C-alpha positions in Angstrom: 0.2 0.2 -0.1 1.5 3.4 -1.0 0.8 6.5 0.9 -2.3 8.0 -1.1 -5.5 7.9 0.8 -7.1 4.6 -0.9 -5.8 1.6 -2.1 -4.0 1.4 -5.3 -5.3 -0.8 -8.1 -5.6 -3.8 -7.9 -6.3 -4.2 -4.0 -8.9 -1.3 -4.6 -12.1 -2.2 -2.6 -15.4 -2.1 -4.4 -17.8 0.3 -2.5 -19.8 -2.0 0.3 -23.9 -2.2 -0.5 -26.0 -1.3 2.5 -26.0 -3.5 5.5 -22.7 -5.4 5.6 -21.6 -4.9 9.0 -17.6 -4.8 9.9 -17.4 -8.6 9.6 -17.4 -7.7 5.6 -14.9 -5.3 5.8 -12.7 -7.1 7.8 -13.3 -10.3 5.6 -11.9 -8.4 2.7 -9.2 -6.7 4.5 -8.4 -10.2 5.7 -8.4 -11.8 2.2 -5.6 -8.9 1.2 -3.7 -9.8 3.7 -3.5 -13.5 3.5 -3.1 -13.2 0.1 -0.2 -11.0 -0.2 -1.6 -8.5 -2.0 -1.4 -6.2 1.2 2.2 -6.1 2.0 3.9 -6.7 5.6 4.4 -3.5 7.3 2.2 -1.7 4.8 0.3 1.7 6.5 -3.7 1.2 6.2 -5.4 4.0 5.6 -9.0 4.0 7.5 -9.9 7.3 6.0 -9.1 6.1 2.5 -10.6 2.4 2.8 -13.7 4.7 4.1 -13.5 6.3 1.2 -13.6 3.2 -1.1 -16.2 1.3 0.9 -18.5 4.3 0.8 -18.9 3.9 4.8 -17.8 5.9 7.6 -14.4 5.2 9.8 -16.8 3.4 12.5 -16.6 0.0 10.8 -13.2 0.2 9.4 -11.9 0.7 12.9 -14.0 -2.1 14.1 -12.8 -4.1 11.5 -9.0 -3.1 11.8 -9.3 -3.9 15.6 -11.0 -7.6 14.7 -7.4 -8.2 12.4 -5.3 -6.6 15.4 -6.5 -9.3 17.4 -5.7 -12.0 15.0 -2.1 -10.7 14.7 -2.5 -9.3 11.2 -2.6 -5.8 12.0 -0.9 -3.7 14.3 -2.1 -0.6 15.8 -0.3 2.2 16.5 -0.9 5.1 18.4 -1.6 8.3 16.7 -0.2 7.1 13.5 -1.9 4.3 10.9 -2.2 1.0 11.4 0.1 -1.4 9.9 0.1 -4.7 8.3 1.9 -6.7 10.8 5.3 -7.6 9.9 6.0 -11.5 9.0 8.5 -12.4 11.8 11.0 -15.3 11.6 10.7 -15.6 15.2 6.9 -16.3 15.5 7.8 -19.0 13.0 9.8 -20.8 15.4 7.5 -20.4 17.9 4.4 -21.8 16.1 7.0 -24.6 14.6 7.5 -25.4 18.0 4.3 -25.4 19.7 3.2 -27.6 16.6 6.4 -30.0 17.0 5.2 -30.6 21.0 1.5 -31.4 19.7 1.2 -32.7 16.4 3.5 -35.8 16.4 2.5 -36.4 20.0 -1.4 -36.4 18.9 -0.9 -38.1 15.6 0.7 -41.5 17.5 -2.4 -41.7 19.2 -4.7 -41.5 16.6 -2.7 -44.1 14.3 -4.5 -46.8 16.0 -7.5 -45.7 15.6 -8.1 -44.6 12.1 -10.3 -46.6 10.1 -11.2 -46.9 6.6 -13.6 -44.0 6.4 -10.9 -41.6 8.3 -7.9 -42.9 6.0 -10.3 -42.5 3.1 -11.0 -38.8 3.8 -7.3 -38.0 4.5 -6.6 -39.1 0.9 -9.0 -37.3 -0.4 -8.1 -34.0 1.1 -4.6 -35.1 -0.6 -6.1 -35.2 -4.0 -7.9 -32.0 -3.5 -4.9 -30.2 -2.6 -3.2 -31.4 -5.8 -5.7 -30.4 -8.0 -6.7 -26.8 -6.4 -5.5 -24.0 -8.4 -6.6 -21.2 -5.4 -3.5 -20.7 -3.2 -5.9 -19.6 -0.2 -7.9 -23.3 -1.2 -4.9 -25.0 -1.2 -4.0 -23.6 2.7 -7.3 -24.5 3.8 -6.9 -28.1 2.3 -3.8 -28.3 4.2 -5.1 -27.3 7.4 -7.4 -29.9 6.8 -5.0 -32.2 6.0 -3.5 -31.7 9.4 -6.7 -31.8 11.3 -7.9 -35.0 9.6 -4.7 -37.4 10.3 -4.8 -36.5 14.1 -8.7 -36.2 14.8 -9.4 -39.9 15.6 -7.6 -39.3 18.8 -10.8 -38.1 20.1 -8.4 -35.1 21.9 -10.6 -32.1 21.3 -9.0 -29.6 23.4 -5.7 -30.3 21.6 -7.3 -30.4 18.1 -8.2 -26.3 19.1 -4.8 -25.5 20.0 -3.3 -27.0 17.1 -6.4 -25.5 14.8 -5.0 -22.4 16.1 -1.7 -22.2 15.2 -2.7 -23.5 11.3 -4.5 -19.7 12.1 -1.4 -18.3 13.0 0.6 -19.5 10.0 -1.7 -18.9 7.6 0.3 -16.4 5.4 3.2 -18.1 5.9 1.5 -21.4 4.4 0.6 -19.1 1.2 3.9 -17.9 0.4 5.0 -21.8 -0.3 1.9 -22.3 -2.8 3.0 -18.9 -4.5 6.6 -19.9 -4.5 5.8 -23.2 -6.5 6.6 -25.5 -3.5 3.4 -27.6 -3.2 5.1 -30.9 -4.5 7.3 -31.1 -1.8 4.1 -31.3 1.0 2.4 -33.3 -1.5 4.8 -36.1 -1.4 5.3 -35.7 2.2 1.6 -35.8 3.3 1.0 -39.1 1.6 4.4 -40.8 3.5 2.7 -39.8 6.4 -0.7 -41.4 5.3 0.9 -44.4 4.0 2.7 -44.7 7.4 -0.4 -44.1 9.6 -2.2 -46.5 7.4 0.3 -49.4 7.9 -0.2 -48.5 11.6 3.5 -47.6 11.4 3.2 -45.1 14.5 6.7 -44.3 15.2 7.3 -43.7 11.4 4.4 -41.2 11.2 5.6 -39.6 13.9 8.9 -39.4 12.6 7.9 -38.1 9.1 5.4 -35.5 10.9 8.6 -34.2 12.8 10.6 -33.5 9.8 7.5 -32.4 7.6 7.1 -29.5 10.1 10.4 -28.7 10.7 11.2 -29.0 7.0 8.1 -26.2 6.5 8.9 -23.5 8.8 12.8 -23.9 7.3 10.9 -23.3 3.7 8.9 -20.3 4.8 12.2 -18.9 7.1 14.3 -19.4 3.6 11.2 -17.2 1.9 11.1 -14.7 4.3 15.1 -13.9 3.9 14.2 -13.8 -0.4 12.0 -11.3 0.5 13.9 -9.2 2.6 16.7 -9.2 0.6 15.1 -8.3 -2.6 13.6 -5.2 -1.0 17.3 -4.0 0.2 
């Protein structure tokens, strides 16, 4: 985003119809952030967005507060908010949480998988391979990981893991945009094969490697983007 009072094409927003609430503004801005059309660190001009949408600044401010609560926006006193920076430290923290949770609950889930749950996991891999919309691919990746662990029956753990996927959605879409998805498809298929064979130890080791390597790829992509901006 530039210093102009509105969003430049192609990110300029079409006016909202009457009846739309802050939730609609939130959804539009969130999609722009997760897609990368609003870059990390970009200023967000509240009045400019309100002008583009044909609304007052009140619902725009509320939408931005909602985004800030998710960690997607950063509020600044007496200054325009910005799209929250992408920090390698955040990737590493999320990676640590995932490494502590996912392999552990995957081991619990392996003996509880049945034909139906294994079929669903395989379908998610196929759907991901066929998908062309990067946001859809990010969502399918999330669904696959949760489907692998769901038979453990640990609902609180599933919620914690799901929260981590929400946090890394911007990072995950980088892999899609940089054409790295083939790596993840192969790794997903290998994990599922181990689960289907009842080889919990192998599945756990593969999951551990999968999560670690994904974080490393994202960190390299962040480094590449920062180097390109210098």
